[in-house]
N, C-alpha and C positions, 0 to 999 in steps of 0.2 A: 082512347087512354086506358079506357077498359084492359085493352093487352098488354097495356107494361103492367098492371097489379098483377093482372094474371100469370104471370112471365116471373116478375120480381116481386111476391108478395113480403119479401123482409125488409122493403123502404124502408125507410121512417116518414114522418107523418110530412116532413120539410122535402124532403125527395118526393114525393108523390104531389104537393103543392107545386112544385117548379115544374113538372111536368106537365101537367095541367093548366097551367100558362100558355107549356109552349104553343097548344093547337090560337090559340086567338092573337101571339102575338106574329105567328106569322103570318097570320091573314090579315093580318094592319100591317106588316110589314111588308107582304108579296104585293099588295097592293097598289105598293109606292115604288117600291123595284127587285121585279119580278126575280127572287131567286129561288127560285119551286117552280113546273108548271101549273099554267090555271090550272088544267084536266086534275095534277094531280095536288093540288092542296088539302082534296078531301084526302086522301088516302098515308097526311102525313104522318098517324101512329104508325103503320105498318110499314111504308117504304122506305123511310126515309131515321124515325125515333127507333124504332126495334131492329130496323136492318144494323143503325150504328150501335145496338147493344148488345148484337151478336158476339161482338168481343167481348162484352164483359159473362159470357157463357162461357169463353172458351179463358179467360186467364183475370184474376183480385186481382189488378195492380195495387201494389204493396205503394204503405204510407211512405211518402217521399219521392215517387218516380215521377219522373219527367214524358212527356209526351209530343209532340211536333204530329198535327193534323198536314199534312202536304195536299195545297189544292180543296180547302176547308168548304169553299162554296157559299152553301147559304148556312153553314157550320153542321157542317155534318162528315165524319161520326162524333166531331172534339164533342159538341155542346154537351150532347146525352150520355157522355163519357166522365165528362165534368160537373153534370149531376151526381151519378151514378157514382165517381170516385173524389168525393171532395179535401181527399188529403193526398190528391196529385195534381201535378202540376200540369197547364195545359198547354200549348202554344200553336197555337190555331193560323196556319197561313193562302192566302191566296195571291195572287196575280191581278186580276180585277177588283177595284178603288171600292165599286159596286157594293160589291158582295163581302166586303171588310166592314163596312159603312152597316150592314143590316146586322153581320155580326156580331159588334161591337154594342150596338143599340140593343140587339137582344140579353147580351150576357150582364148589361146596365140594369137595363128593366130587371131582370132575373138574380144583379145583387153577386152574380158567381166572380167571387176573388181570387179564383185557382186557374183562370184565364185569360189568355193576352191574346189579340189578333194585331196582324200584321198586312198592310199589304205588302208581300214581297215573292220573291223567286224562291225558288229549293235552294238555287245557284247560289246567291245572296246570303246565306245560315250557313255559318261560322261554329256554332255553338251547339254540345253533342247532347244526346237524350237516350232514355232509355228505351222508350219503342219510339218508333213511327209510323201514323198511322194512313188510311187511303180509301177512298172508292174512285179505283179503276180510274186515276185520272191520265192516265198513259200507258202501253208497256210496259209488260214487269222489267225487262233488264235495261230498260231505258228508267223504268224510277230508281231500279237499284243503282243506277250507275247516279245521279241525282244527288241522293241521300246518304248512300254509303258512309260518307264522311262523316255524317251527322249522328253516329250509332255510336255509343260507352261502352267501353267495354269494361266495366264494373259492373255487375250482376248480384242484385241480389230478391230481385221475383222468381217466382216459381218454374216460368218460361228464361230461357237466354234473352237477352237483348237483342233487340228486330224490330222486323216488319212485317206490320197485321195491316193485309191487302184486303177487303171487302173488293171479288170481282164476282161475274158470274160465269157459266158455263164454259169458256175457252181456253182458262185457268192453266188446265193441262196440257194442253200444248206450249204455252209461253214457259213453262218452268223446266219444261223437261230436260233440257239442256245446263240450265245449272249448275253450278258446284255447289252450291250454299245446302245448308242443311233448310227443308222445307219440307211440310207439311200441307194438307190442304185438307181443308174439315167444313162436310156440308150442314150448312146452317138450317137446315130442314129437319136432320134430326133435330136441332138445336128449339125451331117456331116451325111446328108443320102443317105453315101457313100457305096454300097454294103458289102463294108470290117469291115465298125461297124459294123453290124445288131447283132453282138453277140458278143458287146463291149460294158464293164458298167463300171464306175467312184464307189465304193464303199467309203463313205465317214460315216468313226464313228469316234464317239465324246463320251465323259462321260465316258472312260476308266477306 
């Protein structure tokens, strides 16, 4: 939790309280339904919460922005971003029902009114959003095929609508042949912890 305060000192008291609740909630639910590896639960704030919030270093979502988190797993990056941007709306999907059960219970416990979570595949979603976020659920070319139809063409953020994809060091190889607008951001520049040395945000637009 100290890491979150360190890098986001401007949070409200309510946001700080919500982030503080994440640790106990995930520990409790992870005992019942394993959404984070047992070895990794002690690194929840570094490996999952702060990693998710790297997107908040790249863009401050405007009020009314809609975001879909595809393959959200236990709720990352969607839940931390929803806490950080209470005026934006988040739609979290995953094909595994048990994971969505955990997500919904945590959302309910936190009282997050800007989050909807459903067991669903991206292929089944026919609504558009300003941004699609995800943590490396598949190869980027395949991911683009899945969600390209879901990106709205009406832009009102500082970045053009598109995909914000959290990925490891192999990102460059996957996007070389893509014709879309693209940028690779090194998370290590935002958070100089060793864990982030190979972590990237891939921003794709004009798909």
